[in-house]
C-alpha positions as a Markdown table, in Angstrom:
| # | Residue | x | y | z |
|---|---|---|---|---|
| 1 | Met | 15.8 | -13.8 | 3.4 |
| 2 | Asn | 14.3 | -15.3 | 0.2 |
| 3 | Leu | 16.0 | -14.5 | -3.1 |
| 4 | Tyr | 13.7 | -14.1 | -6.1 |
| 5 | Arg | 14.7 | -14.9 | -9.7 |
| 6 | Val | 12.1 | -13.7 | -12.2 |
| 7 | Lys | 11.6 | -15.0 | -15.7 |
| 8 | Lys | 9.0 | -14.9 | -18.5 |
| 9 | Ser | 6.6 | -17.7 | -19.1 |
| 10 | Gly | 4.5 | -18.8 | -22.1 |
| 11 | Asn | 1.6 | -19.3 | -19.7 |
| 12 | Ser | -0.7 | -16.5 | -20.9 |
| 13 | Leu | -1.9 | -14.3 | -17.9 |
| 14 | Cys | -1.1 | -16.9 | -15.2 |
| 15 | Ala | 2.0 | -16.9 | -13.0 |
| 16 | Arg | 3.7 | -19.7 | -11.1 |
| 17 | Ile | 6.4 | -20.1 | -8.5 |
| 18 | Thr | 8.9 | -22.8 | -7.7 |
| 19 | Met | 11.4 | -23.1 | -4.8 |
| 20 | Asn | 14.8 | -24.6 | -4.8 |
| 21 | Gln | 14.8 | -26.9 | -1.7 |
| 22 | Ser | 18.5 | -26.7 | -1.3 |
| 23 | Ser | 18.5 | -22.9 | -1.0 |
| 24 | Asp | 16.3 | -20.0 | -0.3 |
| 25 | Glu | 16.0 | -19.1 | -4.0 |
| 26 | Ile | 12.5 | -18.8 | -5.3 |
| 27 | Thr | 11.9 | -18.8 | -9.1 |
| 28 | Phe | 8.9 | -16.6 | -9.9 |
| 29 | Val | 7.6 | -17.1 | -13.4 |
| 30 | Glu | 5.9 | -14.1 | -14.8 |
| 31 | Pro | 3.0 | -14.3 | -17.2 |
| 32 | Glu | 3.9 | -13.7 | -20.9 |
| 33 | Phe | 1.2 | -11.2 | -21.5 |
| 34 | Ala | 0.4 | -8.2 | -19.4 |
| 35 | Pro | -3.3 | -7.6 | -18.7 |
| 36 | Trp | -5.3 | -4.4 | -19.4 |
| 37 | Asp | -3.0 | -3.2 | -22.3 |
| 38 | Gly | 0.0 | -2.8 | -19.9 |
| 39 | Arg | -1.8 | -0.8 | -17.2 |
| 40 | Arg | -0.3 | -1.3 | -13.7 |
| 41 | Val | -2.4 | -1.3 | -10.5 |
| 42 | Pro | -0.7 | -0.1 | -7.3 |
| 43 | Val | -0.5 | -2.6 | -4.4 |
| 44 | Val | -0.3 | -1.6 | -0.8 |
| 45 | Leu | 1.0 | -4.2 | 1.7 |
| 46 | Leu | -0.7 | -3.6 | 5.0 |
| 47 | Gly | 1.2 | -5.2 | 7.9 |
| 48 | Gly | 1.1 | -5.1 | 11.7 |
| 49 | Tyr | 0.8 | -7.6 | 14.6 |
| 50 | Leu | -2.5 | -9.0 | 15.7 |
| 51 | Gly | -4.9 | -6.3 | 17.0 |
| 52 | Ala | -3.2 | -3.3 | 15.5 |
| 53 | Gly | -6.2 | -2.3 | 13.5 |
| 54 | Lys | -5.7 | -3.6 | 10.0 |
| 55 | Thr | -9.2 | -4.9 | 9.4 |
| 56 | Thr | -10.7 | -1.8 | 11.0 |
| 57 | Leu | -8.7 | 0.4 | 8.6 |
| 58 | Ile | -9.8 | -1.7 | 5.6 |
| 59 | Asn | -13.5 | -1.5 | 6.5 |
| 60 | Glu | -13.2 | 2.3 | 6.8 |
| 61 | Leu | -11.4 | 2.5 | 3.5 |
| 62 | Leu | -14.1 | 0.4 | 1.8 |
| 63 | Ala | -16.9 | 2.4 | 3.4 |
| 64 | Arg | -15.6 | 5.8 | 2.2 |
| 65 | Thr | -14.1 | 5.0 | -1.2 |
| 66 | Asp | -15.9 | 5.8 | -4.5 |
| 67 | Val | -13.5 | 3.8 | -6.7 |
| 68 | Pro | -13.2 | 0.0 | -7.0 |
| 69 | Ile | -10.7 | -1.5 | -4.7 |
| 70 | Ala | -9.5 | -5.1 | -4.4 |
| 71 | Val | -8.7 | -6.4 | -0.9 |
| 72 | Met | -6.7 | -9.6 | -0.4 |
| 73 | Val | -6.8 | -11.4 | 3.0 |
| 74 | Asn | -5.6 | -14.7 | 4.3 |
| 75 | Asp | -9.1 | -16.2 | 4.4 |
| 76 | Val | -12.3 | -14.5 | 3.3 |
| 77 | Gly | -14.4 | -16.6 | 5.7 |
| 78 | Glu | -12.5 | -15.5 | 8.7 |
| 79 | Thr | -12.2 | -11.8 | 7.8 |
| 80 | Asn | -14.5 | -9.4 | 9.6 |
| 81 | Ile | -15.6 | -7.3 | 6.6 |
| 82 | Asp | -18.5 | -5.1 | 7.6 |
| 83 | Ala | -21.7 | -6.9 | 6.5 |
| 84 | Ala | -23.1 | -3.7 | 5.2 |
| 85 | Leu | -20.3 | -3.6 | 2.6 |
| 86 | Ile | -21.0 | -7.1 | 1.3 |
| 87 | Glu | -23.2 | -7.6 | -1.7 |
| 88 | Arg | -22.6 | -11.3 | -2.5 |
| 89 | His | -20.8 | -14.2 | -0.8 |
| 90 | Gly | -18.7 | -16.5 | -2.9 |
| 91 | Thr | -16.4 | -19.4 | -2.2 |
| 92 | Asp | -13.1 | -17.5 | -2.2 |
| 93 | Thr | -14.3 | -14.0 | -2.9 |
| 94 | Leu | -16.8 | -11.4 | -1.6 |
| 95 | Asp | -18.4 | -9.0 | -4.0 |
| 96 | Leu | -18.5 | -5.6 | -2.2 |
| 97 | Thr | -20.3 | -2.3 | -2.7 |
| 98 | Gly | -18.9 | 0.2 | -5.2 |
| 99 | Gly | -17.4 | -2.5 | -7.4 |
| 100 | Cys | -14.9 | -3.6 | -4.8 |
| 101 | Val | -13.9 | -7.2 | -4.3 |
| 102 | Cys | -12.4 | -9.2 | -1.4 |
| 103 | Cys | -10.2 | -12.2 | -2.4 |
| 104 | Ser | -8.8 | -15.0 | -0.4 |
| 105 | Leu | -5.0 | -15.6 | -0.2 |
| 106 | Lys | -5.4 | -19.1 | 1.3 |
| 107 | Asn | -4.3 | -20.6 | -2.0 |
| 108 | Gly | -1.4 | -18.2 | -2.4 |
| 109 | Phe | -0.5 | -14.8 | -3.7 |
| 110 | Leu | -0.2 | -15.9 | -7.3 |
| 111 | Glu | -3.6 | -17.5 | -7.5 |
| 112 | Ala | -5.2 | -14.3 | -6.0 |
| 113 | Phe | -3.4 | -12.0 | -8.5 |
| 114 | Asp | -4.3 | -14.4 | -11.4 |
| 115 | Asp | -8.0 | -14.1 | -10.4 |
| 116 | Leu | -7.8 | -10.3 | -10.6 |
| 117 | Arg | -5.9 | -10.5 | -13.9 |
| 118 | Ser | -8.7 | -12.5 | -15.4 |
| 119 | Lys | -11.2 | -9.6 | -14.8 |
| 120 | Ala | -11.9 | -7.3 | -17.8 |
| 121 | Thr | -11.6 | -4.1 | -15.8 |
| 122 | Pro | -8.7 | -3.6 | -13.3 |
| 123 | Pro | -9.3 | -2.2 | -9.8 |
| 124 | Glu | -7.9 | 1.2 | -8.9 |
| 125 | Leu | -5.9 | -0.2 | -6.0 |
| 126 | Val | -5.1 | -3.5 | -4.3 |
| 127 | Val | -4.7 | -3.7 | -0.5 |
| 128 | Val | -3.1 | -6.9 | 0.8 |
| 129 | Glu | -3.8 | -7.5 | 4.5 |
| 130 | Leu | -0.9 | -9.6 | 5.7 |
| 131 | Ser | -1.1 | -12.0 | 8.6 |
| 132 | Gly | -0.1 | -10.7 | 12.0 |
| 133 | Val | 3.3 | -12.4 | 11.9 |
| 134 | Ala | 4.1 | -11.9 | 8.2 |
| 135 | Asp | 7.3 | -10.1 | 7.1 |
| 136 | Pro | 6.2 | -7.7 | 4.4 |
| 137 | Ile | 9.5 | -8.0 | 2.6 |
| 138 | Asn | 8.7 | -11.6 | 1.7 |
| 139 | Ala | 5.5 | -10.6 | 0.0 |
| 140 | Ser | 7.0 | -7.5 | -1.8 |
| 141 | Gly | 8.8 | -9.6 | -4.3 |
| 142 | Leu | 5.6 | -11.3 | -5.4 |
| 143 | Val | 3.2 | -8.4 | -5.8 |
| 144 | Ser | 5.1 | -6.5 | -8.6 |
| 145 | Thr | 3.8 | -9.0 | -11.1 |
| 146 | Ala | 2.3 | -8.4 | -14.5 |
| 147 | Gly | -0.4 | -5.8 | -14.2 |
| 148 | Phe | 0.5 | -4.8 | -10.6 |
| 149 | Gln | 3.2 | -2.7 | -9.0 |
| 150 | Leu | 4.2 | -2.4 | -5.3 |
| 151 | Asp | 3.2 | 1.1 | -4.2 |
| 152 | Ser | 4.0 | 1.1 | -0.5 |
| 153 | Ile | 4.3 | -1.0 | 2.7 |
| 154 | Val | 2.2 | 0.4 | 5.6 |
| 155 | Thr | 2.6 | -1.1 | 9.0 |
| 156 | Leu | 0.3 | -0.5 | 12.0 |
| 157 | Val | 1.8 | -0.5 | 15.5 |
| 158 | Asp | -0.4 | -0.9 | 18.6 |
| 159 | Ile | 1.2 | 1.5 | 21.0 |
| 160 | Glu | -0.4 | -0.2 | 24.0 |
| 161 | Gln | 1.1 | -3.7 | 23.2 |
| 162 | Phe | 4.3 | -2.9 | 21.3 |
| 163 | Asp | 6.6 | -3.0 | 24.3 |
| 164 | Lys | 5.4 | -6.5 | 25.2 |
| 165 | Trp | 5.6 | -7.9 | 21.6 |
| 166 | Glu | 8.9 | -6.4 | 20.8 |
| 167 | Ala | 10.7 | -7.4 | 24.0 |
| 168 | Glu | 13.8 | -9.6 | 23.8 |
| 169 | Asp | 12.0 | -12.5 | 25.5 |
| 170 | Ser | 9.0 | -12.3 | 23.3 |
| 171 | Val | 8.5 | -15.2 | 20.8 |
| 172 | Val | 7.2 | -12.8 | 18.2 |
| 173 | Ser | 9.8 | -10.0 | 18.6 |
| 174 | Glu | 11.5 | -10.9 | 15.3 |
| 175 | Pro | 8.5 | -10.6 | 13.0 |
| 176 | Val | 7.2 | -7.5 | 14.9 |
| 177 | Arg | 10.5 | -5.8 | 14.3 |
| 178 | Ala | 10.7 | -6.9 | 10.7 |
| 179 | Gln | 7.2 | -5.4 | 10.0 |
| 180 | Val | 8.5 | -2.0 | 11.3 |
| 181 | Gln | 11.9 | -2.2 | 9.6 |
| 182 | Thr | 10.6 | -2.8 | 6.1 |
| 183 | Ala | 7.8 | -0.2 | 6.2 |
| 184 | Asp | 7.6 | 3.0 | 4.2 |
| 185 | Val | 5.0 | 4.4 | 6.6 |
| 186 | Val | 4.4 | 3.3 | 10.2 |
| 187 | Leu | 1.1 | 4.3 | 11.8 |
| 188 | Leu | 0.9 | 4.2 | 15.6 |
| 189 | Thr | -2.6 | 3.2 | 16.7 |
| 190 | Lys | -4.5 | 2.9 | 20.1 |
| 191 | Arg | -3.1 | 6.3 | 21.4 |
| 192 | Asp | -6.3 | 6.7 | 23.5 |
| 193 | Leu | -5.3 | 3.7 | 25.6 |
| 194 | Val | -1.9 | 5.0 | 26.8 |
| 195 | Asp | -0.3 | 8.0 | 28.4 |
| 196 | Thr | 2.0 | 10.5 | 26.9 |
| 197 | Asp | 5.2 | 8.9 | 28.2 |
| 198 | Gln | 4.4 | 5.6 | 26.5 |
| 199 | Ile | 3.5 | 7.2 | 23.3 |
| 200 | Lys | 6.9 | 9.0 | 23.3 |
| 201 | Arg | 8.8 | 5.8 | 24.2 |
| 202 | Val | 7.2 | 3.7 | 21.5 |
| 203 | Lys | 7.5 | 6.3 | 18.9 |
| 204 | Asn | 11.2 | 6.7 | 19.6 |
| 205 | Arg | 11.8 | 3.0 | 19.5 |
| 206 | Val | 9.8 | 2.6 | 16.2 |
| 207 | Thr | 11.8 | 5.5 | 14.7 |
| 208 | Glu | 15.0 | 3.8 | 15.7 |
| 209 | Leu | 13.9 | 0.6 | 14.0 |
| 210 | Ala | 12.4 | 2.2 | 10.9 |
| 211 | Lys | 15.2 | 4.6 | 10.0 |
| 212 | Asp | 13.9 | 5.2 | 6.4 |
| 213 | Ala | 10.2 | 5.3 | 7.2 |
| 214 | Thr | 7.9 | 8.1 | 8.2 |
| 215 | Val | 6.4 | 7.4 | 11.6 |
| 216 | Leu | 3.0 | 8.9 | 12.3 |
| 217 | Leu | 0.8 | 9.0 | 15.4 |
| 218 | Ala | -2.7 | 8.1 | 14.1 |
| 219 | Asp | -5.4 | 10.2 | 15.8 |
| 220 | Ser | -7.9 | 7.6 | 14.6 |
| 221 | Ile | -7.9 | 4.6 | 12.3 |
| 222 | His | -10.4 | 6.4 | 10.2 |
| 223 | Ser | -8.1 | 9.2 | 9.3 |
| 224 | Ala | -5.3 | 6.7 | 8.7 |
| 225 | Ala | -7.4 | 5.0 | 6.0 |
| 226 | Gly | -7.0 | 8.1 | 3.9 |
| 227 | Leu | -3.2 | 7.6 | 3.6 |
| 228 | Val | -3.8 | 4.2 | 2.0 |
| 229 | Gly | -6.6 | 5.6 | -0.2 |
| 230 | Leu | -4.3 | 8.0 | -2.0 |
| 231 | Ser | -2.3 | 5.1 | -3.4 |
| 232 | Ser | -5.0 | 4.5 | -6.1 |
| 233 | Arg | -3.7 | 4.1 | -9.6 |
| 234 | Arg | -4.5 | 7.6 | -10.8 |
| 235 | Pro | -3.7 | 10.6 | -8.6 |
| 236 | Ile | -6.6 | 12.7 | -7.1 |
| 237 | Pro | -6.3 | 16.2 | -8.5 |
| 238 | Gln | -8.8 | 17.7 | -6.0 |
| 239 | Ile | -10.0 | 16.5 | -2.6 |
| 240 | Gly | -13.2 | 18.1 | -1.4 |
| 241 | Val | -13.6 | 18.9 | 2.2 |
| 242 | Ser | -16.9 | 17.1 | 2.5 |
| 243 | Arg | -15.5 | 13.7 | 1.3 |
| 244 | Thr | -12.0 | 13.8 | 2.6 |
| 245 | Leu | -10.6 | 11.1 | 4.9 |
| 246 | Phe | -7.8 | 13.4 | 6.0 |
| 247 | Asp | -9.4 | 15.1 | 8.9 |
| 248 | Gln | -6.1 | 14.6 | 10.9 |
| 249 | His | -3.9 | 15.7 | 8.0 |
| 250 | Arg | -3.3 | 18.8 | 5.9 |
| 251 | Val | -4.0 | 18.3 | 2.2 |
| 252 | Ser | -2.9 | 20.7 | -0.4 |
| 253 | Thr | -2.2 | 20.8 | -4.2 |
| 254 | Leu | 1.0 | 22.2 | -5.8 |
| 255 | Pro | 1.0 | 23.1 | -9.5 |
| 256 | Leu | 3.5 | 21.2 | -11.5 |
| 257 | Pro | 5.3 | 23.3 | -14.2 |
| 258 | Glu | 4.7 | 22.4 | -17.9 |
| 259 | Gly | 7.9 | 21.1 | -19.5 |
| 260 | Ala | 9.8 | 20.2 | -16.3 |
| 261 | Asn | 12.4 | 17.5 | -16.5 |
| 262 | Glu | 13.2 | 14.9 | -13.8 |
| 263 | Gln | 15.9 | 17.0 | -12.2 |
| 264 | Glu | 13.6 | 20.0 | -11.9 |
| 265 | Ile | 10.9 | 17.9 | -10.4 |
| 266 | Asn | 13.3 | 16.4 | -7.8 |
| 267 | Leu | 14.1 | 20.0 | -6.8 |
| 268 | Ile | 10.4 | 20.7 | -6.2 |
| 269 | Leu | 10.2 | 17.5 | -4.1 |
| 270 | Asp | 13.3 | 18.6 | -2.1 |
| 271 | Asp | 11.3 | 21.7 | -1.1 |
| 272 | Leu | 8.3 | 19.8 | 0.2 |
| 273 | Pro | 7.7 | 20.3 | 4.0 |
| 274 | Ser | 9.4 | 17.8 | 6.3 |
| 275 | Thr | 5.9 | 16.8 | 7.5 |
| 276 | Thr | 5.0 | 15.4 | 4.0 |
| 277 | Val | 3.7 | 11.9 | 4.2 |
| 278 | Arg | 2.4 | 11.3 | 0.7 |
| 279 | Ala | 2.5 | 13.1 | -2.5 |
| 280 | Lys | 1.3 | 12.1 | -6.0 |
| 281 | Gly | 0.9 | 13.8 | -9.4 |
| 282 | Ile | 1.5 | 13.7 | -13.1 |
| 283 | Ala | 3.7 | 16.2 | -14.9 |
| 284 | Arg | 4.4 | 16.8 | -18.7 |
| 285 | Ala | 8.0 | 17.0 | -19.6 |
| 286 | Ala | 9.4 | 19.3 | -22.3 |
| 287 | Asp | 9.4 | 16.4 | -24.9 |
| 288 | Gly | 5.7 | 15.7 | -24.1 |
| 289 | Glu | 6.4 | 12.6 | -22.1 |
| 290 | Leu | 4.2 | 12.2 | -19.0 |
| 291 | Leu | 6.0 | 11.6 | -15.7 |
| 292 | Leu | 4.4 | 9.9 | -12.7 |
| 293 | Ile | 5.5 | 11.4 | -9.4 |
| 294 | Gln | 5.1 | 9.6 | -6.1 |
| 295 | Val | 6.4 | 10.3 | -2.6 |
| 296 | Thr | 5.8 | 7.8 | 0.2 |
| 297 | Gly | 7.5 | 8.6 | 3.4 |
| 298 | Lys | 11.1 | 9.1 | 2.5 |
| 299 | Arg | 10.9 | 7.1 | -0.7 |
| 300 | Arg | 10.3 | 8.9 | -4.0 |
| 301 | Val | 9.7 | 7.8 | -7.6 |
| 302 | Val | 9.7 | 9.9 | -10.8 |
| 303 | Glu | 9.2 | 7.7 | -13.8 |
| 304 | Pro | 7.6 | 7.7 | -17.3 |
| 305 | Leu | 3.9 | 7.0 | -17.2 |
| 306 | Pro | 3.1 | 3.9 | -19.3 |
| 307 | Val | 1.1 | 4.4 | -22.5 |
| 308 | Ala | -1.8 | 2.4 | -21.0 |
| 309 | Glu | -2.0 | 4.9 | -18.2 |
| 310 | Ile | -1.9 | 8.1 | -20.2 |
| 311 | Thr | -4.1 | 10.8 | -18.7 |
| 312 | Asp | -4.0 | 14.6 | -18.4 |
| 313 | Pro | -1.3 | 16.2 | -16.2 |
| 314 | Thr | -2.4 | 17.0 | -12.6 |
| 315 | Asp | -1.3 | 19.1 | -9.7 |
| 316 | Leu | 0.8 | 17.4 | -7.1 |
| 317 | Val | -1.4 | 16.3 | -4.2 |
| 318 | Val | 0.5 | 16.7 | -0.9 |
| 319 | Ile | -0.6 | 15.2 | 2.4 |
| 320 | Glu | 1.2 | 16.5 | 5.5 |
| 321 | Ala | 0.9 | 15.1 | 9.0 |
| 322 | Gly | -1.4 | 17.3 | 11.1 |
């Protein structure tokens, strides 16, 4: 496993990375200045072996979103982004509808994030489509760079093929297991291609591997896209029925009390239904400080909202598995 040592640089908004050849230690040099007055953009790492449905999910997300999203892929030219979503072709980027952009990772993570940092306006969300054999944990140490913050790791698992890929004699068993073990949320896809027994067997095995993750059976890749969409930088206070992506999930809002402290908020989160997959909201503490609340699978974060992200308090948006 790579070890990351982070330090500041005097290199404006650009980052750089060096690796010690005699060890696994990587020195990740942060930019000196944060972009967008200190605002942070959430990053979702989207993993899963070949054919699990990552590109299909991204196309669905881009087709339905009404906020600008940045998508990073290994090579723009080889990515099957729906032609109807592309406004302009570039060398290493595609300008997409709705202010979205698709950037190439072929020159590395840091170059792609530097390109986004150079833009005057940040996206609401960055989705990184990892290669089919990538271990998300190796990428997670690089995405929480200036202006960005890791939101979650979502792994797609093809139920039909998982037994074969994860078998002891499979040459890809190690990366396939790593993708599951490091996930916050695992979405099981291709349920229409298998019988009930196989669904149960694969779900039990994935749950065994991903002890700290929420494992969901995705009725469709289209509804699964909604779980990624809620990761956007500012929580969604209301989700209208006509525009929701969550047709296979229950979505509700829970009022957050004015003046609650972190301990009281954690008690509220403790009472959320066991079927909760995602929750997000902003609460105002007794001293006036705004607190960002996020629940992703079994992981929760309650932290002060940076000044650059100040907004009005919201209800807690709660998504439960259907």
